[in-house]
C-alpha positions in Angstrom: 102.3 127.9 -119.1 100.2 130.6 -117.4 100.6 132.9 -120.5 99.3 130.1 -122.7 96.3 129.4 -120.5 95.5 133.1 -120.3 95.6 133.3 -124.1 93.3 130.3 -124.3 90.9 131.9 -121.8 90.9 135.1 -123.8 90.2 133.1 -127.0 87.3 131.3 -125.4 85.8 134.6 -124.1 86.2 136.1 -127.5 84.4 133.2 -129.1 81.6 133.3 -126.5 81.1 137.0 -127.2 81.0 136.4 -131.0 78.4 133.6 -130.6 76.3 135.9 -128.4 76.4 138.6 -131.0 75.5 136.0 -133.7 72.5 134.9 -131.7 71.1 138.4 -131.8 71.0 138.2 -135.7 68.4 136.6 -137.9 69.4 132.9 -138.2 67.8 129.7 -139.5 66.8 127.1 -136.9 69.8 124.9 -137.9 72.2 127.8 -137.7 70.8 128.8 -134.3 71.1 125.3 -132.9 74.7 125.0 -134.1 75.7 128.3 -132.5 73.9 127.5 -129.3 75.8 124.2 -129.2 79.1 125.9 -129.9 78.3 128.5 -127.2 77.7 125.8 -124.7 80.9 124.0 -125.6 82.9 127.2 -125.3 81.4 128.0 -121.9 82.3 124.5 -120.7 85.8 124.7 -122.0 86.3 128.2 -120.4 85.0 126.9 -117.1 87.3 123.9 -117.1 90.3 125.9 -118.2 89.6 128.6 -115.6 89.3 126.2 -112.8 92.5 124.5 -113.9 94.4 127.8 -114.2 93.1 129.3 -111.0 92.4 126.3 -108.7 92.0 128.4 -105.6 88.6 130.0 -105.2 88.3 132.6 -102.5 85.0 132.5 -100.7 83.7 134.4 -97.8 82.8 132.2 -94.9 79.3 132.4 -93.7 78.7 134.7 -90.7 78.0 132.9 -87.5 74.4 133.2 -86.3 74.2 135.1 -83.1 71.6 134.0 -80.6 68.4 136.1 -80.9 67.5 138.2 -77.9 63.8 138.2 -77.0 64.0 141.1 -74.7 64.1 139.0 -71.5 66.4 140.6 -68.9 68.5 138.4 -66.7 
């Protein structure tokens, strides 16, 4: 299952790269709209598949705020 998902992730990334390259070429308005829509769909599919395949996201917890010293001596 993991191998299949990794292959699908790779396919989505390849499609995204191909659509980005196509957007750098000269296109008609209709072609550009189609490619932009497909690019958006591929990004959404990639995001969904990635979050399904790798459900744990490692985040760095925020650092605690230390009390500011104002220079007052005790």
